[in-house]
N, C-alpha and C positions, 0 to 999 in steps of 0.2 A: 470508479470512475474509471473511463476510458482514459490510452493516454493521450488521443488528439483532445480529450478535455483539458487536462491536466495541460500538456502542450501550449494550446492555446491563453490557458488563465495565466502561464508564464509570458508568453508574446504579450499579453497585454498588461502586463503591471512593467515589462521594460520598455514598451512604447508610450505608457503614461511617465514613465522616469526621464524618458526625452524628450527635447524639445522640438513636436515635431505636431501639425497640426493632423496629420492624419490619424486614424483612429481606428485598433484592430475590434473587428464584430466580434462578441462575443457568442462561445461557443452553444449553438442549438440542437437538442435533440442527442446532447453525447448520453452516453450507458452511464447509468449506475450503477454499482453493484451491490446485489443484494444479500444480507448473509445473515442466515440464518442461525440462530444461537443453538446451539448444541441442548440434546434432553440434558435436564437435570440428574444431578448423580445420588444416591440415596442418601440420604440423610445430610445436604448441604442446601441450605435454602438460599438464595440466592433473591437482594430484593424484584419483586416484580418488572419485568420490564428492562431492568438497570444493565443487562448483558447483554440484552438484544438491541439497546438504545445507542449501547458500547460499540458491537458488531458495527452495527450499519457508521454510524462516525466514523472508525477506523475505515470503513470500507471506501468511504470516500476520497482517501489516500492510494491506496494499492492500484495498480493500473488492471482495468477487469480482464485485459489480454493475460497477464499474468497470472492472476488469481485463478484464470479459466485454464490455461495450459497446465498449471501446476495441477490443480485437479484433476483433469483429465487424465496426465499421465499416472498419477497416484490410485487412480480407478483400473490400472491396468497392471501396475505392476503385483506380483505373486507376492503375500507374505508370510508366506508356510516356509519364506528359507532365511527368514531375520527380517532384520529394517535395515541392511547395511545400504542397498540400493534406496530406501526414503532417504537416508540420512544426506546420500549423495545429490539425490535432488533438493533438497533443503537446501542443503548450503550452494549450489548451485545458481537457484531462483535466488536466494539471499543476497548473491552477489550481481548477479543480473538484473534486479530491479532497479538501483539504483540509474545504472548503465541502460536499459529501456528506458526508463524516464529522460536522462540526457537527451539520448538519441531520438526519441519524441517530441522533446524541446527545438534540440539541432532542427528536426526534416518543419517542426511548422515554421521556424524564423525564417528557414530557407524559402518556403512557400508563401512567407507574407511579405518576402522581398527584404527582409533584416537579416544584416549580418549577426552571424551569433561565433564562428569558430573562432575568429581571431581575438576576442573577450578576453580580457585577463580571468586567471581561476576565481578572481574577489567576487567578480560579477557573474558566475556559475550559480545554476538556480538550486545552489545546496539546500535550500528547507524541501524543496519536492521532493529532491532525491532521498533525503534522509526520512522524512514523514514515509516515504512511501514504503522504503526499508523497514522502518519501526514497526509501523501498522503488516505488512507482511509477516513478518516474524511473531505477535503478538495472534495475529491471525490461524498460523501453523500450530500454534500452542490450544488453540481450542476445538481444533479438529478429532471428530472421533478415529479414534488410531491413529493418534498423532505421535511422530518420531519420541518425542520427550516423554512416552510411554516408558522406553527404554530404560531411561534415566528413572535409577533406584529410588530417588528422594522425591519425586514429583510425584505430588497429586492432582487430579482432575479440576479444584479449587483453585489452584495455583494460573490455570489458564483464565479462568473467568477473572479473577485479581489483574491479571497482566491485560485482558483488555481492557477493563475499567479504567486501570492505569494509564493505559497507554493512549486512549480516546482522553484521557483530561490533558495529558502531558500535548500531545498533538492537538488539541483546541487551543490553550495557552499557545503553546509554538506558534500553532497559527496564525493570531491575533498579533505574536511581536514579530513573527519572520513573514507572514506570509504576507497578502494580499493586503 
């Protein structure tokens, strides 16, 4: 989902919580990221479509702009010198993801005429920020050539399990903490 769509969703939620008569229109035409499941690894049989469904589910939590930028940078980084730069990019993007969501929501509040900067920290969009970060981390686990391949105990099936579990947890969390 794009930052615009995430931000407008949060503005709509906060507008519904405020005692006002003006309504914020729902985002139209927002892009939703589509993530394809990695090819099955020999000897690992996942339920048909389960990983693909889970990938699409967590793709709705990650800002498309973060995911696309991360993938574009990884595509040009040489891997013949180890994965040091890839690890750096992973940590930078993991830290940047909630900040990007927060900045996008601030911008959407400002453009809708609603103040966000002065809100107490308890009213910040914590769920959107945490969900995007968890989804990004799970997404990175299943990328072919993931930085996790450097970790001696990591196996490809673990990424599939992480995707399915994160989709489950994020789905439940969205029902509790989301709209």
